[in-house]
C-alpha positions as CSV (number, residue, x, y, z in Angstrom):
1,M,95.9,110.2,93.9
2,F,93.5,109.2,96.7
3,S,95.2,111.6,99.1
4,N,94.7,114.5,96.7
5,L,91.0,113.5,96.2
6,L,90.5,113.4,100.0
7,F,91.8,117.0,100.4
8,L,89.6,118.1,97.6
9,V,86.6,116.5,99.5
10,F,87.8,118.5,102.6
11,V,87.7,121.7,100.6
12,L,84.3,121.0,99.1
13,L,83.0,120.2,102.6
14,L,84.4,123.4,104.0
15,I,83.0,125.7,101.4
16,S,79.6,124.1,101.7
17,I,79.3,124.9,105.5
18,P,77.7,128.4,105.9
19,A,79.3,130.9,108.3
20,S,77.2,131.6,111.4
21,S,78.3,135.2,111.7
22,D,79.4,138.2,109.6
23,G,83.0,137.6,110.6
24,W,85.6,140.0,112.1
25,I,85.4,142.5,109.3
26,A,82.2,144.4,108.8
27,S,82.4,145.2,105.1
28,P,82.1,142.3,102.8
29,T,84.3,144.0,100.2
30,A,87.0,144.7,102.8
31,A,86.7,141.1,104.0
32,L,87.3,139.8,100.5
33,A,90.2,142.1,100.0
34,V,91.9,141.1,103.2
35,S,91.3,137.4,102.3
36,L,93.0,137.9,99.0
37,L,96.0,139.5,100.7
38,A,96.3,136.5,103.0
39,Y,95.9,134.3,99.9
40,A,98.7,136.1,98.1
41,A,101.0,135.7,101.2
42,L,100.2,131.9,101.2
43,C,101.1,131.6,97.5
44,L,104.4,133.5,98.0
45,W,105.2,131.2,100.9
46,I,104.5,128.1,98.8
47,W,106.6,129.4,95.9
48,G,109.5,130.6,98.0
49,R,109.7,127.4,100.1
50,N,109.9,125.2,97.0
51,R,112.3,127.5,95.1
52,L,114.7,128.0,98.0
53,S,115.5,124.3,98.2
54,P,114.6,122.8,94.8
55,K,116.4,119.5,95.2
56,K,114.8,118.8,98.7
57,S,111.4,119.9,97.4
58,L,111.5,117.6,94.4
59,K,112.7,114.7,96.6
60,H,109.9,115.1,99.1
61,K,107.3,116.3,96.6
62,E,104.5,114.0,97.9
63,K,104.9,115.0,101.5
64,L,105.2,118.7,100.6
65,L,102.0,118.4,98.5
66,I,100.2,117.0,101.6
67,W,101.5,119.8,103.8
68,T,100.6,122.4,101.1
69,N,97.0,121.1,101.1
70,V,96.9,121.4,104.9
71,E,98.1,125.1,104.6
72,I,95.4,125.7,102.0
73,L,92.8,124.3,104.3
74,I,93.9,126.5,107.1
75,F,93.6,129.5,104.8
76,F,90.0,128.5,103.8
77,V,89.1,128.2,107.5
78,V,90.2,131.8,108.0
79,Y,88.6,132.9,104.7
80,Q,85.3,131.1,105.3
81,F,84.7,131.5,109.1
82,I,86.9,134.4,110.3
83,F,87.0,136.9,107.5
84,V,83.8,135.4,105.8
85,G,85.1,136.8,102.5
86,Q,82.4,134.9,100.6
87,R,79.7,137.3,101.9
88,V,80.3,139.5,98.9
89,F,78.7,136.9,96.6
90,A,75.4,136.9,98.6
91,A,74.4,140.2,97.0
92,L,74.4,138.6,93.5
93,P,70.8,138.3,92.1
94,L,71.5,134.9,90.5
95,L,73.3,131.8,91.7
96,P,75.1,133.3,94.7
97,M,76.2,130.0,96.2
98,T,77.5,128.8,92.9
99,A,79.6,131.9,92.4
100,A,81.0,131.6,95.9
101,S,81.9,128.0,95.3
102,I,83.5,128.6,91.9
103,F,85.6,131.4,93.4
104,A,86.7,129.3,96.3
105,L,87.7,126.4,94.0
106,A,89.6,128.9,91.8
107,L,91.6,129.9,94.9
108,Y,92.2,126.2,95.7
109,F,93.4,125.2,92.3
110,G,95.4,128.4,92.0
111,A,97.4,127.6,95.1
112,L,98.0,124.1,93.9
113,A,99.2,125.5,90.5
114,I,101.7,127.7,92.4
115,F,103.0,124.5,94.1
116,H,103.4,122.5,90.9
117,A,104.9,125.4,89.0
118,S,107.5,126.0,91.7
119,I,108.5,122.4,92.0
120,Y,108.4,121.4,88.3
121,R,111.5,120.2,86.5
122,N,111.8,118.9,82.9
123,I,113.1,115.6,84.3
124,Y,113.0,112.4,82.2
125,V,109.6,111.3,83.4
126,F,107.9,114.3,81.8
127,Q,110.0,114.3,78.7
128,E,109.2,110.6,78.0
129,A,105.5,111.4,78.4
130,G,105.8,114.2,75.9
131,I,105.4,117.0,78.5
132,Q,108.0,119.7,77.6
133,T,106.6,122.8,79.3
134,R,105.5,123.9,82.7
135,Y,102.3,125.2,81.3
136,Q,101.4,121.8,79.8
137,Y,102.1,120.0,83.1
138,L,99.9,122.5,85.0
139,A,97.1,122.2,82.5
140,D,97.2,118.4,82.9
141,Q,97.0,118.7,86.7
142,F,94.1,121.1,86.4
143,L,92.2,118.8,83.9
144,M,92.9,115.8,86.1
145,W,91.0,117.2,89.1
146,V,88.4,119.6,87.8
147,P,86.0,116.7,86.8
148,F,85.8,115.7,90.4
149,T,84.3,119.1,91.3
150,L,81.6,119.0,88.6
151,P,79.1,117.0,90.5
152,F,79.4,119.4,93.5
153,L,79.1,122.5,91.3
154,L,76.1,121.1,89.4
155,F,74.5,120.2,92.6
156,T,75.1,123.7,93.9
157,V,73.6,125.2,90.7
158,I,70.5,123.0,91.2
159,F,69.9,124.1,94.8
160,D,70.7,127.7,93.9
161,L,67.9,127.6,91.4
162,I,65.5,125.8,93.7
163,D,66.2,128.2,96.5
164,S,64.8,131.0,94.4
165,T,61.5,129.1,94.0
166,A,58.7,128.2,96.4
167,I,60.3,124.7,96.8
168,G,63.2,126.4,98.5
169,A,61.1,127.0,101.6
170,Y,60.8,123.2,102.1
171,L,64.5,122.8,101.9
172,D,65.1,125.3,104.6
173,D,62.7,123.5,106.8
174,D,63.7,120.5,108.8
175,S,60.4,118.7,108.0
176,Q,60.2,115.2,106.4
177,Y,59.0,116.9,103.2
178,G,62.3,118.9,103.0
179,S,64.3,115.7,103.6
180,L,62.3,113.8,101.0
181,I,62.9,116.5,98.4
182,V,66.6,116.5,99.1
183,L,66.9,112.7,99.0
184,S,64.9,112.5,95.8
185,L,67.0,115.2,94.1
186,T,70.2,113.6,95.3
187,G,69.1,110.2,93.9
188,L,68.2,111.7,90.5
189,F,71.4,113.6,90.4
190,M,73.5,110.6,91.2
191,L,71.7,108.6,88.5
192,G,72.4,111.4,86.0
193,M,76.1,111.6,87.0
194,L,76.4,107.8,86.7
195,T,75.1,108.1,83.1
196,F,76.9,111.1,81.7
197,L,80.0,111.7,83.9
198,P,82.2,109.0,82.3
199,Y,81.8,110.5,78.8
200,L,82.5,114.0,80.2
201,V,85.5,112.8,82.1
202,R,87.0,111.1,79.1
203,R,86.7,114.4,77.1
204,M,88.2,116.5,79.8
205,W,91.1,114.1,80.3
206,L,91.9,114.5,76.6
207,C,91.8,110.8,76.1
208,T,92.8,109.7,72.6
209,P,91.7,106.4,71.1
210,I,94.1,103.4,70.7
211,D,93.5,100.2,68.8
212,D,95.2,97.1,70.0
213,H,93.9,93.8,68.6
214,R,95.4,91.7,71.4
215,L,93.9,93.8,74.2
216,N,90.5,93.7,72.4
217,S,90.8,90.0,72.1
218,I,91.2,89.7,75.8
219,C,88.1,91.8,76.4
220,S,86.1,89.6,74.1
221,A,87.4,86.4,75.7
222,M,86.4,87.7,79.1
223,R,83.0,88.9,77.8
224,F,83.9,92.4,78.8
225,K,82.0,95.1,76.8
226,H,83.3,98.6,76.6
227,A,83.0,101.8,74.5
228,G,86.7,101.9,73.5
229,M,90.3,102.0,74.7
230,Y,92.0,105.3,75.2
231,E,95.3,106.9,76.1
232,W,95.0,108.7,79.5
233,T,96.7,111.9,78.2
234,V,96.6,114.0,81.4
235,M,98.3,111.2,83.4
236,N,100.9,110.3,80.8
237,H,103.7,111.1,83.2
238,T,102.7,108.1,85.4
239,I,102.4,104.4,84.9
240,T,98.7,103.5,85.5
241,A,95.5,102.4,84.0
242,A,91.8,102.5,84.9
243,I,88.3,101.8,83.8
244,I,85.8,104.7,84.0
245,G,82.0,104.0,83.9
246,I,79.9,101.0,84.7
247,I,77.5,101.0,81.8
248,P,79.0,99.2,78.8
249,K,78.1,101.9,76.2
250,I,79.9,104.6,78.2
251,R,82.6,102.5,79.8
252,Y,86.1,103.3,78.8
253,V,89.4,101.5,79.3
254,I,92.3,104.0,79.7
255,F,96.1,103.5,79.8
256,T,98.9,106.1,80.2
257,K,101.5,106.5,77.5
258,R,104.3,105.5,79.9
259,L,102.5,102.2,80.7
260,L,102.0,101.4,77.0
261,D,105.6,102.3,76.1
262,Q,107.6,100.9,79.1
263,L,105.8,97.6,79.9
264,P,106.0,94.4,77.8
265,K,102.9,93.4,76.0
266,E,102.3,90.5,78.3
267,S,102.4,92.9,81.3
268,I,100.0,95.3,79.6
269,E,97.6,92.4,79.1
270,A,97.9,91.5,82.8
271,V,97.1,95.1,83.8
272,L,94.0,95.0,81.6
273,V,92.9,91.8,83.3
274,H,93.4,93.5,86.7
275,E,91.2,96.4,85.6
276,I,88.6,94.1,84.1
277,G,88.6,92.3,87.4
278,H,87.7,95.5,89.2
279,S,84.7,95.9,86.9
280,K,83.6,92.3,86.9
281,L,83.8,92.1,90.7
282,K,81.6,95.3,90.9
283,H,84.4,97.2,92.7
284,L,83.3,100.3,90.8
285,L,80.0,100.1,92.6
286,L,81.2,98.8,95.9
287,L,83.8,101.5,96.5
288,P,81.2,104.4,96.3
289,F,79.0,102.2,98.6
290,I,81.9,101.9,101.1
291,T,82.7,105.6,100.7
292,F,79.1,106.5,101.7
293,G,79.8,105.0,105.1
294,M,81.9,108.1,105.6
295,V,78.7,110.2,105.4
296,L,76.9,107.9,107.8
297,C,79.7,108.2,110.3
298,G,79.6,112.0,110.0
299,S,75.8,112.0,110.4
300,L,76.1,109.8,113.5
301,Y,78.5,112.3,115.0
302,S,76.2,115.2,114.2
303,V,73.2,113.5,115.8
304,F,74.8,112.2,118.9
305,L,77.6,114.6,119.6
306,G,77.5,117.5,117.2
307,E,74.2,119.0,118.4
308,Q,75.3,118.8,122.1
309,L,78.6,120.5,121.2
310,L,76.8,123.3,119.4
311,A,74.4,123.7,122.3
312,W,77.4,123.9,124.7
313,I,79.1,126.5,122.5
314,D,75.9,128.5,122.4
315,S,75.5,128.6,126.2
316,E,79.1,128.8,127.3
317,I,81.0,130.8,124.7
318,T,80.5,134.5,124.2
319,F,83.5,135.7,122.3
320,G,84.2,134.2,118.9
321,K,81.0,132.1,118.8
322,G,80.7,132.8,115.0
323,V,84.0,131.0,114.5
324,A,83.6,128.3,117.1
325,E,80.3,127.0,115.8
326,P,81.3,126.2,112.2
327,L,84.6,124.8,113.4
328,A,82.7,122.5,115.8
329,I,81.0,121.2,112.7
330,Y,83.9,121.1,110.3
331,L,86.9,119.9,112.3
332,P,85.3,116.8,113.7
333,L,84.0,115.9,110.3
334,V,87.5,116.3,108.8
335,L,88.9,114.0,111.5
336,I,86.1,111.4,111.0
337,F,86.4,111.5,107.2
338,G,90.2,111.3,107.3
339,L,90.3,108.4,109.7
340,Y,87.5,106.6,107.7
341,F,89.2,107.2,104.4
342,R,92.6,106.1,105.7
343,Y,91.6,103.0,107.6
344,V,88.1,101.8,106.5
345,F,88.2,102.8,102.8
346,G,91.9,101.8,102.7
347,F,91.2,98.4,104.2
348,Y,88.5,97.6,101.6
349,S,90.6,99.1,98.8
350,R,93.5,96.7,99.6
351,L,91.0,93.8,99.7
352,F,89.7,94.7,96.3
353,E,93.2,95.3,94.8
354,R,94.2,91.8,95.9
355,Q,91.0,90.4,94.5
356,A,91.7,92.1,91.2
357,D,95.2,90.7,91.1
358,L,93.8,87.2,91.6
359,Y,91.3,87.6,88.8
360,I,94.1,86.4,86.5
361,F,93.3,82.9,87.7
362,T,89.9,83.0,85.9
363,T,91.5,83.6,82.5
364,S,93.5,81.5,80.1
365,L,96.6,83.6,80.9
366,P,99.2,82.1,83.3
367,P,99.1,83.8,86.7
368,E,102.9,84.3,86.5
369,V,102.1,87.1,83.9
370,M,100.4,89.2,86.7
371,H,103.4,88.6,89.0
372,D,105.8,89.7,86.3
373,A,103.7,92.7,85.4
374,L,103.9,93.9,89.0
375,D,107.6,93.4,89.0
376,N,107.9,95.4,85.8
377,I,105.8,98.2,87.2
378,G,108.1,98.4,90.2
379,I,111.2,98.6,88.1
380,A,109.7,101.1,85.7
381,T,108.7,103.4,88.5
382,G,112.2,103.5,90.1
383,H,112.3,100.1,92.0
384,T,109.4,101.0,94.2
385,H,108.6,97.4,95.2
386,D,108.7,98.2,98.9
387,K,107.1,101.6,98.7
388,P,104.2,101.7,101.2
389,S,100.7,102.7,100.3
390,W,97.6,103.1,102.5
391,H,95.2,101.9,99.7
392,H,97.3,99.2,98.1
393,Y,99.6,96.6,99.4
394,S,103.1,97.2,98.3
395,I,104.2,95.7,95.0
396,R,106.4,93.2,96.8
397,Q,103.5,92.1,99.1
398,R,101.3,91.7,96.1
399,M,103.9,89.7,94.3
400,Q,104.5,87.5,97.4
401,F,100.8,86.8,97.7
402,L,100.6,85.8,94.0
403,E,103.5,83.4,94.6
404,L,101.5,81.8,97.5
405,A,98.4,81.6,95.3
406,I,100.3,80.0,92.4
407,A,101.7,77.4,94.8
408,N,98.3,76.9,96.5
409,P,95.3,78.0,94.2
410,A,92.9,77.4,97.1
411,L,94.0,80.8,98.4
412,V,92.0,82.4,95.7
413,K,88.7,81.1,97.1
414,T,89.9,81.8,100.6
415,H,90.4,85.5,99.7
416,Q,87.0,85.7,97.9
417,K,85.4,84.4,101.1
418,R,87.3,87.0,103.1
419,V,86.0,89.8,100.9
420,I,82.4,88.5,101.2
421,F,82.7,88.4,105.0
422,W,83.9,91.9,105.3
423,L,81.3,93.2,102.8
424,I,78.6,91.5,105.0
425,C,80.1,93.3,108.1
426,Y,80.0,96.6,106.3
427,A,76.4,96.0,105.1
428,F,75.4,95.3,108.7
429,F,77.0,98.6,109.8
430,F,75.3,100.4,106.9
431,V,71.8,99.1,107.7
432,T,72.2,99.6,111.5
433,A,73.5,103.1,111.1
434,S,70.8,104.0,108.6
435,I,68.0,102.7,110.9
436,T,69.5,104.5,113.9
437,L,69.6,107.8,112.0
438,Y,66.1,107.3,110.7
439,L,64.8,106.7,114.2
440,Q,66.6,109.7,115.5
441,W,65.2,112.0,112.8
442,Q,61.6,110.9,113.5
């Protein structure tokens, strides 16, 4: 899931970088037509590759999905910077950036739909989740990821509208007033998303209410307030659970049907404790805070290296400058974001996951219940106990650490101190980087 989200971030970043030239094709309409031909060729390639070797494709689905995302990104680089096919939308009298963004996202999700349609099989996983048709599976995939694009699209609409007013002149300026306006709008926007997005996401994910007295009793015992428990319909082919939202009145606990059907009641209760642990320990706030460090790293690159690289391109490169300049912005940011997400975000994610596992020690439930729940999840997902993950420890590693903590409960406090130490380290980086950027922008 996190890998798919990272690629979506890469696409959103790419389509938000303006082209610095008119591309290699003079006519905007012709550029769009050639781009669509290239897109059709890409879709045929994705479909043909998966259909020619269906068993191999299904076996290596996750790796193929990553490679398909890379191919789509390469297409968007060509579309955005070489053909500059999005120029045709600049002539629109209203919301040109929004129209270009929606079109680009339609291309992205369309290519992913081709991938999933060509690799889909009515295997037992989908049948047990009640998914009987390819269309239903594709619809679930679409509904799963579209909500993550809504903040970007709404932000684009806001700036499109502002750009048509007198305030837009300040945004185009590099003055402190322009930066202040952008920061203020961003803050208000994030506050609005924090308030309304959980409800919207619940609706788009087709969550249906469930009523379980035992689970609600656990929430009451842990003094955890929420706005309801729901079945996570669009993810019913997986075994997972989550909490969306941080404000109690719009905070929802969601479980997939497979998890509810295939795990014992005691294991479901342990999963709930794990998710409540994430909420109680403020992980739902800390993870966005950690993620923002990715933006700081990108900004540090832009200030200390990016401007010099662009100046060198401007003075030394004559042919293809219009392609080289946006790529000099985009490719290093992709590398920085990818490395940050993989190693920094992944490191803190593993810390938080282990901390949530240990939250069982604060409840009246025996910690062995969490150990057994992890084992049951590993069995239900095809004996995946040793399957590696960059943002989780493997199931076996998590079980082994719980065994150590059961034998020596002092390990719980030791891990809490470790989390606090690394959060202080990150806070030091955050403050230092922010001050450095502020001084550079003065």
